[in-house]
C-alpha positions in Angstrom: 74.7 202.2 16.6 72.9 205.5 17.4 69.6 205.5 19.2 66.9 208.1 18.8 67.4 211.7 20.1 71.1 211.4 19.2 72.0 209.0 22.0 75.2 207.1 21.1 74.9 203.3 21.7 77.3 200.6 20.9 75.6 197.1 20.5 77.3 193.9 21.8 74.6 191.6 20.3 75.6 192.3 16.7 79.1 191.3 17.4 77.9 188.1 19.1 75.7 187.2 16.1 78.7 187.5 13.8 80.7 185.2 15.9 77.9 182.6 16.0 77.6 182.4 12.2 80.8 180.3 11.5 79.8 177.8 14.2 76.4 177.3 12.6 78.0 176.5 9.2 80.3 174.0 10.8 77.4 172.2 12.3 75.6 171.9 8.9 78.8 170.4 7.4 79.0 167.8 10.1 75.3 166.8 9.8 75.7 166.4 6.0 78.7 164.2 6.4 76.8 162.1 9.0 73.9 161.6 6.5 76.3 160.5 3.7 78.0 158.0 5.9 74.7 156.6 7.1 73.4 156.0 3.5 76.8 154.4 2.6 76.6 152.0 5.5 73.0 150.9 4.5 74.0 150.3 0.9 77.1 148.3 1.9 75.2 146.1 4.4 72.1 145.4 2.3 73.6 145.8 -1.2 70.2 147.2 -2.3 70.6 150.6 -4.0 66.8 151.3 -4.0 66.6 150.7 -0.2 69.5 153.1 0.3 67.8 155.7 -1.8 64.5 155.4 0.2 66.5 155.6 3.5 68.3 158.8 2.2 64.9 160.3 1.1 63.4 159.7 4.6 66.4 161.2 6.3 66.3 164.3 4.1 62.6 164.8 4.8 63.0 164.5 8.6 66.0 166.8 8.5 64.1 169.4 6.5 61.2 169.5 9.0 63.7 169.8 11.9 65.6 172.6 10.2 62.4 174.5 9.5 61.2 174.2 13.1 64.6 175.3 14.5 64.8 178.2 12.1 61.4 179.5 13.3 62.6 179.5 16.9 65.9 181.1 15.9 64.2 183.9 14.0 61.9 184.5 16.9 64.8 184.6 19.4 66.8 186.9 17.1 63.8 189.1 16.6 63.5 189.4 20.3 67.1 190.7 20.7 67.6 192.3 17.3 65.5 195.4 18.0 66.2 196.4 21.6 64.0 199.2 23.1 66.5 201.9 24.1 63.7 204.3 25.1 64.3 203.6 28.8 68.0 204.3 28.5 67.4 207.4 26.5 64.8 208.7 29.0 67.1 208.0 31.9 70.1 209.9 30.6 68.4 212.7 28.8 69.3 215.9 30.6 69.5 219.4 29.0 71.7 220.7 31.8 74.1 217.8 32.4 76.4 215.7 30.2 76.0 212.0 30.8 78.3 209.3 29.3 79.0 205.6 30.0 82.4 204.0 29.4 83.6 200.4 29.7 86.8 199.1 31.3 88.8 199.7 28.1 87.9 203.4 28.2 85.6 203.2 25.2 82.4 205.3 24.9 79.4 203.1 25.2 76.6 205.6 25.6 76.3 209.4 25.7 73.4 211.9 25.7 73.1 214.8 23.3 74.3 217.3 25.9 77.6 215.4 26.1 78.0 215.4 22.3 77.2 219.2 22.1 79.8 220.1 24.8 82.6 217.6 24.1 81.9 216.0 20.7 81.1 212.3 19.9 84.7 211.2 19.1 86.1 211.5 22.7 85.5 209.5 25.8 86.1 210.6 29.4 88.6 211.1 30.9 90.2 212.1 27.6 88.2 215.3 27.2 89.2 218.6 25.5 90.3 220.2 28.7 93.6 221.5 30.1 96.4 219.3 31.4 95.7 219.8 35.1 92.0 218.9 34.5 93.1 215.7 32.6 95.2 214.7 35.6 92.3 215.3 38.0 89.9 213.3 35.8 92.4 210.4 35.6 92.6 210.4 39.4 88.8 210.3 39.6 88.7 207.3 37.3 91.2 205.4 39.5 89.2 206.4 42.5 86.0 205.1 40.9 87.4 201.7 39.9 88.9 201.4 43.4 86.2 202.9 45.7 83.1 203.0 43.5 83.0 206.8 43.0 85.2 209.8 42.2 84.9 213.6 41.8 86.9 216.1 39.9 86.7 219.6 38.4 87.6 220.3 34.8 88.3 223.5 32.8 88.7 224.0 29.1 90.7 226.6 27.0 87.6 228.8 26.8 87.3 229.1 30.6 84.3 226.9 31.0 84.2 224.9 34.2 82.6 221.5 35.0 82.1 219.3 38.0 82.6 215.7 37.0 81.2 212.8 39.0 82.1 209.2 38.0 80.5 206.2 39.5 81.2 202.5 38.9 78.1 200.5 37.7 77.0 197.4 35.9 76.3 193.8 36.9 80.1 193.1 37.0 81.1 196.6 37.9 82.5 196.9 34.3 81.2 200.4 33.4 81.7 203.9 34.6 78.8 206.4 34.5 79.9 210.0 34.0 77.9 213.1 35.0 79.4 216.5 34.1 77.6 219.6 35.4 78.6 223.1 34.5 79.8 225.3 37.3 78.2 228.7 37.1 79.0 231.8 39.1 76.5 234.3 40.6 75.7 237.4 38.5 75.0 240.4 40.8 73.9 242.4 37.8 71.3 239.9 36.9 70.2 239.7 40.5 69.8 243.5 40.5 67.6 243.3 37.4 65.2 240.9 39.2 65.1 243.1 42.3 64.3 246.3 40.4 61.3 244.6 38.8 60.1 243.3 42.2 59.3 244.4 45.6 62.5 246.5 46.1 61.7 248.6 43.0 58.1 249.2 44.2 59.3 250.1 47.7 61.8 252.7 46.3 59.1 254.2 44.2 56.8 254.8 47.2 59.8 256.7 48.8 60.2 258.9 45.7 63.2 257.1 44.2 62.9 255.8 40.6 65.5 253.3 39.7 66.7 252.0 36.3 69.7 249.9 35.2 71.3 251.4 32.1 73.8 249.7 29.8 76.9 251.6 28.6 75.2 252.4 25.3 72.4 254.3 27.1 69.7 251.8 26.7 67.6 250.6 29.7 68.1 247.0 30.7 65.6 247.0 33.6 63.5 249.6 35.4 61.1 249.7 38.3 57.4 250.1 37.9 57.7 253.5 39.5 60.3 254.6 37.0 58.0 253.5 34.1 55.0 255.5 35.6 57.1 258.6 36.1 58.7 258.5 32.7 55.6 257.4 30.6 52.6 257.7 32.8 51.9 253.9 32.6 53.6 251.6 35.2 53.0 248.6 32.9 55.2 250.0 30.1 58.1 247.8 29.1 61.2 250.0 29.3 63.7 247.4 28.1 65.8 248.8 25.3 64.5 252.4 25.6 67.0 255.2 25.4 67.4 256.6 28.9 68.5 260.1 27.8 65.4 260.4 25.5 63.1 260.2 28.6 64.7 263.3 30.1 64.5 267.0 29.0 66.7 269.9 29.8 64.9 273.1 30.7 65.9 276.6 31.4 68.7 277.1 33.8 70.1 273.6 32.9 67.3 272.1 35.0 66.6 268.4 34.2 63.0 267.1 34.1 60.9 264.3 32.5 60.6 264.8 28.7 56.8 264.0 28.8 56.2 267.0 31.1 57.5 269.4 28.5 58.9 271.7 31.1 55.9 271.8 33.3 57.1 269.2 35.8 59.5 269.6 38.7 63.3 269.4 38.6 65.0 266.1 38.9 68.3 265.0 40.6 70.1 262.1 39.0 72.5 259.8 40.9 74.9 257.5 39.0 76.2 254.3 40.6 78.5 252.0 38.4 77.5 248.3 38.8 80.5 246.1 38.4 80.6 242.3 38.7 83.0 241.7 41.7 84.0 238.3 40.3 85.2 239.6 36.9 86.3 243.1 37.3 88.7 244.7 39.8 88.1 248.2 38.4 84.8 249.1 36.6 85.3 249.7 32.9 82.9 252.5 31.7 82.7 250.9 28.3 81.3 247.6 29.6 79.9 248.4 33.1 76.2 249.1 33.4 75.0 251.9 35.7 72.3 252.1 38.3 70.5 255.4 37.7 68.5 256.8 40.6 66.1 259.6 39.7 64.7 261.8 42.6 62.4 264.8 42.7 64.6 267.7 43.6 61.8 269.5 45.5 61.1 266.4 47.7 64.8 265.3 48.1 65.9 262.1 49.7 65.8 263.7 53.2 68.0 263.5 56.2 68.4 260.8 58.8 66.9 261.1 62.3 70.4 261.0 63.8 71.2 264.3 62.1 74.2 263.0 60.1 72.8 264.4 56.9 72.9 261.0 55.1 70.1 259.7 52.9 68.0 257.0 54.7 66.1 256.1 51.5 69.3 255.7 49.6 70.8 253.8 52.5 67.9 251.3 52.2 68.7 250.8 48.6 72.5 250.5 49.0 72.2 248.1 51.9 70.4 245.6 49.7 73.0 245.6 46.9 75.7 243.0 46.8 78.3 245.7 45.9 80.3 247.3 48.6 79.2 251.0 48.8 79.6 253.7 51.5 79.1 257.5 51.8 81.5 260.1 53.3 81.1 263.8 54.0 83.4 266.6 53.0 85.5 266.3 56.2 86.2 262.6 55.5 83.7 261.2 58.0 82.1 257.9 57.1 78.3 258.4 57.1 77.1 255.0 55.9 78.6 251.7 54.8 76.5 248.7 53.6 77.3 245.2 54.8 79.0 244.3 51.5 81.4 247.2 52.0 82.3 246.1 55.5 82.7 242.5 54.3 85.0 243.6 51.5 87.0 245.7 54.0 87.5 242.7 56.3 85.3 244.0 59.1 82.2 241.9 58.6 79.9 242.1 61.6 81.5 245.3 63.0 80.1 248.9 63.1 81.5 251.3 60.5 84.5 253.3 61.8 84.4 257.1 62.1 86.7 257.6 59.2 87.3 255.5 56.1 91.0 255.9 56.7 90.7 253.7 59.8 90.2 250.7 57.4 93.5 251.1 55.6 97.2 250.6 56.6 99.1 253.5 58.0 101.0 254.2 54.8 97.8 254.7 52.7 95.8 256.9 55.2 97.1 260.2 53.8 96.5 259.3 50.2 92.9 258.2 50.9 92.2 261.3 53.0 93.4 263.6 50.3 91.4 261.7 47.6 88.2 262.0 49.6 88.7 265.8 50.1 89.5 266.2 46.4 86.4 264.4 45.1 84.2 266.2 47.7 85.3 269.7 46.8 85.7 269.4 43.1 83.2 268.9 40.3 81.2 265.7 40.1 83.7 263.0 38.9 84.7 259.4 39.5 88.1 257.7 39.9 89.9 254.8 41.5 92.6 254.6 44.2 94.8 251.5 45.0 94.9 250.9 48.8 95.9 248.2 51.2 93.3 247.3 53.8 94.4 246.9 57.5 92.7 243.5 57.6 94.4 242.3 54.4 97.7 244.2 54.1 99.3 241.8 51.6 96.8 242.3 48.8 96.2 245.8 47.3 92.6 246.5 46.3 90.9 249.1 44.2 88.7 251.7 45.9 86.3 253.6 43.7 85.4 257.2 44.6 82.7 259.4 43.1 81.7 263.0 44.0 78.0 263.3 44.4 75.7 266.3 44.9 72.2 266.7 46.5 72.6 264.2 49.3 72.9 266.6 52.2 76.2 266.1 54.0 77.2 263.1 51.8 79.7 264.3 49.2 81.6 261.2 48.2 80.4 257.7 47.3 82.9 254.9 48.0 82.9 251.6 46.2 84.9 248.5 47.3 84.9 245.1 45.7 85.4 242.0 47.9 88.4 240.4 46.3 89.6 238.4 49.3 88.2 235.2 47.9 89.7 235.8 44.5 93.1 236.6 46.0 92.9 233.5 48.2 92.2 231.3 45.2 95.0 232.9 43.3 97.4 232.2 46.1 96.2 228.6 46.4 96.6 228.0 42.6 100.1 229.5 42.6 101.0 227.4 45.7 99.6 224.2 44.1 101.4 224.9 40.8 104.7 225.6 42.6 104.3 222.5 44.8 103.6 220.3 41.8 106.7 221.7 39.9 108.9 221.2 43.0 107.5 217.7 43.4 108.4 216.7 39.9 111.9 218.2 40.3 112.3 216.3 43.6 111.3 213.0 42.0 113.7 213.5 39.1 116.6 214.4 41.5 115.8 211.4 43.7 115.9 209.1 40.7 119.2 210.3 39.4 120.7 210.3 42.9 119.6 206.7 43.5 121.6 205.7 40.5 124.7 207.3 42.0 124.1 205.8 45.4 123.6 202.3 43.8 127.1 202.6 42.3 128.6 203.8 45.6 127.0 201.2 47.8 127.8 198.4 45.3 131.4 199.4 45.1 131.7 199.6 48.9 130.2 196.1 49.1 132.7 194.7 46.6 135.6 196.4 48.4 134.5 195.0 51.8 134.7 191.5 50.3 138.5 192.0 49.9 139.0 193.5 53.4 138.4 192.1 56.8 137.8 193.9 60.1 141.1 195.3 61.3 142.4 196.3 57.9 143.4 199.9 57.6 140.8 200.6 54.9 137.9 198.6 56.4 136.6 201.4 58.7 136.9 204.0 56.0 134.8 201.9 53.6 132.2 201.3 56.3 132.0 205.0 56.9 131.4 205.6 53.2 128.7 203.0 53.2 127.0 204.4 56.3 126.9 207.9 54.7 125.5 206.5 51.5 122.7 204.8 53.4 122.0 208.1 55.1 121.8 209.8 51.7 119.5 207.0 50.5 117.0 207.9 53.4 117.0 211.5 52.1 116.0 210.3 48.7 113.2 208.3 50.2 111.9 211.5 51.8 112.1 213.3 48.5 110.1 210.5 46.9 107.6 210.8 49.7 107.2 214.5 49.0 106.8 214.0 45.3 104.2 211.3 45.9 106.3 208.7 44.2 107.1 206.6 47.3 106.0 202.9 47.3 103.1 202.6 49.8 101.5 199.4 51.2 98.1 200.7 52.2 95.9 198.8 54.7 92.3 199.5 56.0 92.9 200.6 59.6 91.5 202.8 62.4 93.5 206.0 62.9 93.3 205.8 66.8 95.1 202.5 66.6 98.0 204.0 64.8 98.2 206.9 67.3 98.1 204.4 70.2 101.0 202.4 68.7 103.3 205.4 68.7 102.0 207.2 71.8 104.5 205.6 74.2 107.4 206.5 71.9 106.0 210.1 71.6 106.0 210.6 75.4 109.7 209.7 75.5 110.3 211.9 72.5 108.8 215.1 73.8 110.2 215.0 77.3 108.7 215.5 80.7 108.1 219.3 80.5 105.6 219.0 77.7 102.1 217.7 78.5 100.7 215.2 75.9 96.9 215.0 75.6 95.3 212.4 73.3 91.6 212.4 72.6 89.5 210.4 70.1 86.0 210.8 68.7 83.5 208.0 68.6 82.3 206.2 65.5 85.3 207.1 63.4 85.3 205.7 59.9 88.2 203.5 58.8 90.9 204.9 56.5 93.1 203.2 53.9 96.7 204.1 54.2 100.2 202.7 54.9 100.5 202.4 58.7 104.2 202.9 58.7 104.0 206.1 56.7 101.1 207.3 59.0 103.4 206.8 62.0 106.0 208.9 60.2 103.5 211.6 59.6 102.6 211.7 63.4 106.2 211.6 64.5 107.3 214.4 62.2 104.4 216.6 63.4 105.2 215.9 67.0 108.9 216.6 66.6 108.2 219.9 65.0 105.7 220.8 67.8 108.3 219.8 70.4 111.0 222.0 68.9 108.6 224.9 68.6 107.7 224.6 72.4 111.3 224.0 73.5 112.4 227.2 71.8 110.1 229.3 74.1 111.1 230.1 77.7 111.6 227.0 79.9 110.6 224.6 77.1 107.3 223.6 78.6 104.0 223.5 76.8 101.0 221.3 75.8 100.7 219.1 72.8 97.2 217.9 71.9 96.7 214.9 69.5 93.1 214.2 68.5 91.1 212.3 66.0 87.8 213.8 64.8 84.9 212.6 62.7 84.1 214.8 59.7 80.8 214.3 57.9 79.7 215.4 54.5 77.7 218.2 56.1 80.8 219.4 57.9 82.8 219.6 54.7 80.1 221.6 52.9 80.0 224.0 55.9 83.7 224.6 55.5 83.1 225.8 51.9 86.5 224.7 50.9 87.6 224.9 47.3 90.1 222.1 47.9 88.3 219.3 49.9 85.5 217.5 47.9 82.4 216.7 49.8 82.5 213.3 51.6 83.3 211.6 54.9 86.7 212.0 56.5 88.6 211.0 59.6 90.8 213.9 60.7 94.0 213.9 62.8 94.8 217.1 64.7 98.2 218.0 66.2 98.1 221.3 68.1 100.9 222.8 70.2 101.4 225.9 72.3 104.7 226.9 70.7 105.7 230.3 69.3 103.7 229.9 66.1 104.7 230.4 62.4 105.0 233.9 60.9 102.4 234.6 58.2 105.0 235.1 55.5 106.4 231.6 56.2 103.1 229.7 56.5 102.7 229.3 52.8 106.2 227.8 52.4 106.4 225.3 55.3 105.6 222.3 53.0 108.3 223.1 50.5 111.4 220.8 50.7 114.5 222.2 52.4 112.5 225.2 53.8 113.0 225.5 57.6 112.8 228.2 60.2 115.1 226.3 62.6 118.7 227.2 63.3 121.4 226.0 60.9 122.3 222.4 61.6 119.0 221.6 63.5 116.8 220.6 60.6 117.0 219.4 57.0 113.7 221.0 55.9 112.3 217.7 54.7 110.0 216.8 57.7 106.9 218.7 56.7 107.5 218.1 53.0 107.6 214.4 53.7 104.3 214.7 55.7 102.7 216.6 52.8 103.8 213.9 50.2 102.6 211.0 52.3 99.2 212.6 53.0 98.6 213.6 49.4 99.7 210.1 48.1 97.2 208.6 50.6 94.4 210.7 49.0 94.2 213.1 52.0 94.6 216.8 52.7 96.7 218.7 55.2 96.2 222.3 56.4 98.2 224.4 58.9 96.8 227.2 61.1 99.1 229.3 63.2 99.2 232.5 65.2 102.4 234.1 66.5 102.7 233.7 70.3 99.8 231.2 70.6 100.8 228.1 68.7 100.2 226.0 65.6 97.5 223.6 64.6 97.9 220.9 61.8 94.8 219.1 60.5 95.1 216.0 58.3 92.0 214.8 56.5 91.9 211.2 55.3 88.9 209.9 53.4 86.8 207.3 55.0 87.2 203.9 53.4 83.8 202.1 53.2 84.0 198.3 53.8 81.4 195.6 53.5 79.2 195.2 56.6 80.6 192.7 59.1 84.2 193.0 57.9 86.7 193.0 60.8 89.5 195.5 60.4 92.7 194.4 62.1 96.3 195.0 61.5 98.0 192.0 59.8 101.0 190.6 61.4 104.2 191.8 59.9 106.1 188.7 58.6 109.4 189.1 56.9 109.6 186.6 54.1 113.0 185.0 53.7 114.3 184.9 50.2 114.3 181.6 48.4 117.8 180.1 48.1 119.1 179.6 44.6 122.3 177.9 43.6 121.7 176.8 40.1 123.5 179.6 38.2 122.1 180.9 35.0 122.5 183.3 32.1 121.5 186.9 32.7 120.9 189.8 30.3 121.8 193.0 32.2 120.5 196.2 30.5 121.5 199.5 32.2 122.4 202.8 30.6 124.3 204.1 33.7 127.9 202.8 33.4 128.7 202.8 37.1 125.5 200.9 38.0 126.0 198.4 35.2 129.6 197.7 36.1 128.8 197.1 39.8 125.8 194.9 39.0 127.9 192.8 36.5 130.7 192.2 39.0 128.3 191.3 41.8 126.4 188.8 39.7 129.6 187.3 38.2 130.9 186.7 41.7 127.7 184.7 42.4 128.4 182.3 39.4 126.0 183.8 36.9 126.9 184.2 33.2 126.2 188.0 32.6 125.7 189.6 29.2 125.6 193.4 29.4 123.8 195.9 27.1 124.1 199.7 27.3 120.5 200.5 26.3 117.2 198.8 25.2 118.1 198.5 21.5 121.3 196.6 22.3 119.5 194.3 24.7 116.7 193.6 22.1 119.3 192.8 19.4 121.0 190.3 21.7 117.7 188.4 22.0 116.9 188.7 18.3 120.2 187.2 17.4 119.3 184.0 19.3 120.7 184.7 22.8 119.3 182.4 25.4 118.8 183.9 28.9 117.2 182.8 32.1 116.5 186.3 33.3 116.5 189.9 32.0 117.5 192.6 34.5 116.7 196.0 33.1 116.5 199.7 34.1 113.1 201.3 33.5 114.0 204.7 32.2 116.5 204.6 29.3 117.0 206.6 26.1 115.6 205.5 22.8 113.8 202.3 24.1 112.9 202.1 27.7 112.8 199.0 29.8 109.1 198.1 29.5 109.1 198.6 25.7 112.1 196.4 25.3 110.6 193.7 27.5 107.4 193.7 25.4 109.4 193.1 22.2 111.6 190.4 23.9 108.4 188.6 24.9 107.6 188.2 21.2 110.7 186.0 20.8 110.6 184.4 24.3 107.2 184.7 25.9 108.1 183.1 29.2 111.3 185.0 29.9 111.1 186.6 33.4 112.1 190.3 33.7 113.4 192.1 36.8 113.1 195.9 36.6 115.2 198.2 38.7 114.5 201.9 39.1 114.8 204.8 41.4 111.1 205.6 41.0 108.3 204.0 43.1 107.1 200.5 42.4 103.4 201.4 42.6 103.8 204.2 40.1 105.8 202.1 37.7 103.5 199.0 37.8 100.7 201.2 36.6 102.8 202.2 33.6 104.4 198.9 32.8 101.5 196.4 33.0 103.7 193.3 32.1 103.0 189.9 33.6 105.8 187.8 35.1 107.8 190.9 36.0 109.5 191.8 39.3 110.7 195.1 40.7 113.7 196.1 42.8 114.1 199.7 44.0 117.4 201.6 43.8 119.7 202.0 45.6 120.4 198.4 46.5 123.4 196.6 47.9 125.3 193.7 46.3 123.7 191.2 48.8 120.2 192.6 48.0 120.8 192.2 44.3 122.0 188.6 44.6 119.1 187.6 46.9 116.5 189.2 44.6 118.0 187.5 41.5 118.1 184.1 43.3 114.5 184.6 44.5 113.2 185.4 41.0 115.1 182.5 39.3 113.9 180.0 42.0 110.3 181.0 41.3 110.6 181.0 37.5 113.0 178.2 36.9 112.4 176.8 33.4 115.5 174.7 32.7 
């Protein structure tokens, strides 16, 4: 159903009416049968056919009156609901600048405003929008956050480069709907800002100082001009100069002197100054074919004048340049810097400082000579413009483009310098590259850990089977135990890889971060030694967080161990380690102006040491797996990568700040989990549940595509008295059930060729709906349960021992015994 103004609405009442109709017909049939039986009974009892006919006529009359009355009420009720008034909904979601849509729990589009249909179409429902893959993943995360926490945020980008900020919020009486609000993200346009200023007070102020300004497009037409320019060019300050040919307003007189065309040679000579106006967010180097120009027209007889300080610069022009968002400066023929506006100093990395004596003081040593020669060349040659690639001393890793233009008629000023602030763009590029690399490495780490878990499962299982045939004291017993111990050590490495790739099984709880720090503080004091001072501080009114306490302890321990090693590597090994928790409000997050952390409330954990610090070239790599700056044999390179994975999987963020010789500071931001008022947050007691004993045997279907894992599992289960039937893939396992095989339990790998474990289980349930399934996989249980979604299913992570497999199978059979 589509409401007025193009609002898409899907009605539930029409479907309800359709379902009611069959029930109404059934009621009429039952009533008719009751009437017939009543008349038959009267006739049989009295034997008088006339009396039975009178009785039937009376019943029909009363039934007709009752049906008419009920029909009137039904029509009135249906009329009340048949034509709902959607004007309130339409008025509530109608926004010309925001796309609004409502989806139900099944992900179906329930309602959308015209703006949503214009941007994304009417055949799609969020989060499945026409955007890139990374945006789809962020939107899916926002949906999960909204169903879990009530709200979610994400940014999305389509193939045309358009950006949106998406906010999704849970709503409805039963919290069964999601309300989507998508707002376009726009960037500032300094060219448009300059247009407004020329037509305002700045343009009038320049005119009083004898400077007439106009913004001219590459084709020579005027985009905007000050009132003073219009008065000087046409005699009327109210003339609209938009679209006028700039060159047509000027005339060339004898001696190549330039003046206003309307003066016909009787006016004074003019001096023109040309300043390219490039958008710093879209252009590193101004393109003459697309870049507009700021044209400054000055009376040659009056001139712009000299400054009181005697530098020979132009104070009127300085007043104009200081207001522009573009980085501009002026230098004399000897290379001295006469003036630099705040935007130039900000782009050069010296915001808040006075301009240096020479522009070469702003660049690295290797580029000083090239810049000095370029300034001298443009100052002494004809009026021209060009660009020079330099590296700033404040930002030596990112080359920037410096524009130079030779100017005349400004006293001592001979060269105009232009510098675009590209630091933010470079930072965003580095962040995107780092995030892309970390995502690719995480996927690789997860895949490697999965395959390695299969190998370790076969090794551990074989060791367990061999130990059953050997007793302590045998010549091979110790060797087998050594193999088993090394395999368990390798299994711990795979768990760290899964933590880095955010595929580790977490058991989150609502807790207070200071409680976790307090639980491990005594262990930390023994861990860091007596020479290192440990200081622990906590903020008040910290919000609770939702995370796995065991994994948070691992995050704290890993950060402390790294800090200890950094301080012990310096001098006598002494130092100071500060652990702190800090309250971060939404206002604090906005003040950070971070492109990574969304606005919200956070509880931060800070670990700061006084070690040797991390070199700048290594700071961007510290969270990569197997990257370490420690000596060979003193670190695996998985500590910080594990920390990174746990924090990201918990919905948080981690940042590192370091300075050589002064120390390193790690900050972990965890989102505050909002709980109902009066809820008491306490750590539940950890109780290890003993497996249920099972000794009844049973028939088991074992489906595993890895031959070593299948062989070990089959031998282990057969030794426990189970009747095991093996299948090499999902198709073979499904055929065994189709052919009439009776089983008490299906044990299946999750990832298999052709038909994976979940798809096979769904088909098997069609033949045997109550058959329990035990999945085994090297991936995380939490991740797989979201993908599987099958009831009466259990999970066992790889690698596992023979005893763990037997206990898990017995536990499942005891809980689901059907025979």
